[in-house]
C-alpha positions, 0 to 999 in steps of 0.5 A: 466498460464493455468486453475488454481485450486480453491486454497482455502487453499492458499487463506486462508493462504494469507488472514490470513497473510495479517491480521496478518501483519496489526496487527503488523503494527498497534501495531508498529504505536501505539507504535510510538505514545506512545513513542512520549513523547517529541518534537512536538505534545507530549502534544497531546493524543497518536493516536489510530486507529479507526477500521471500518468493510467493507462489499462487497455485490453482486447484490442480496445482497450476501456476497462478502467479506470485511475487516477492515479499520483502520485509525488514525487521529490527532496523535502525529506522524501521521496526518493521517494513514490508514492500510486496509485489505480486502478479496473480491470475485465476478465477474469482471465488463466489464471494469475490465475484459478488463483491466485484459485481456489487462494485459494478464490474460487469460479466462476473457471473458469466466469466469470473477470470481475473488478473491483478498486479501491484505493489503494497507497502506498510512501514512501522517505525522505531521512533514514535515521532516518525509516522507509519505509512502505507502505499499501494498501486495496482492494476486489475483486469477481468474479461469485462473491465480493467482499472487502476487503484492505489494511494498513500496515507500517513499514520502518525501516533504523534501528529505534526501539522507541517508533516501532514501538509508536506505529505499531502503537498507531494501527493497533490502535485502528482495529482495536479499534473493529470487532473485538477479534480483528482486531489480533492476527490481522492483526498476525500475518498481517502478520508472516507476509506481510511475511517474506522467506524467502530472507533469513530475516527480516522486511522491517520491524517489521510492522503489519497485513495482511488479505485476503479480508475478507467477513463477509457485511456489505459496509457493515461491512467497508467501514467497517473498511477506511475506518478502516484508511485513516484510521489511516495518517496517524495512525500515520505522521505523528508518527513522521516529524515526530519523526525528520525532522531527526535527524542521520545519518551516512554509515554510516546512509545506507549502511544505508538503501541496503542495507535498500532492497535488501531491500525491493525483493527482497520486492516483486519476488519475493513481493508479491501486489499486484505480481504481480497488477498485472503479470499483469493488464496494469496500467501497469507504472510504476504497479505498480513505483512501490514500488521505491526510487530508490537501493538497494544490494546487498553 
């Protein structure tokens, strides 16, 4: 990667697409809430997202972007789900510069400007039989490089092999439409990235994860990232619809709380996006929306 143009048109296209994807996912999730007319929590009001603008300012109060934090709490299907978008820019701090340089991003010491846009989603469910899930896709630009990243992973507290297979099949189809090597490579990357060393275990049943994707063809890499985003609902909705009315026990709920503790540990200790968001001064509530509403450690 050498010095890059400003990519203003490409940045605008990516930012708009992440916003459009957010709208589609929010509509689909509110549709799930509306369709939960029997079974657990059907008597509760259908959940709706509360939307809060987020603003990022520079050291002198100048505009450094922002986005939308969309969070639903206490729904029929979702106990807590956040679907956030942001487009931010500015200058990377020293720690972030060093982290980027360590990943091979050139020119950080000479010109630490950056621009980043993306969507980030985490859903924690009412029914312990229904798995939690995470998804994000993003574009990053610096004067020395640009790249895409993202992925999705399923986090059940009660595992069903058929659900895992269905989730992975949808992500594999998205990958195979672009490069047959992507799914096995990005699946392995997810298995490594979403691993919790201090617990000697994965946080869930995996999915795909990729970062620093730059083949030299921006349109090609953007098209792949779009297909990853489109694949999310195809991967997650069928599993949710299958499990949302399945009975559970107090022991299942206890297992869910403990698994959420595991999820929180990962996001607070290891997650790269959490660290980057906090270090670059983004809205802390938006960065930490991934944390579960109730968790337990034993």
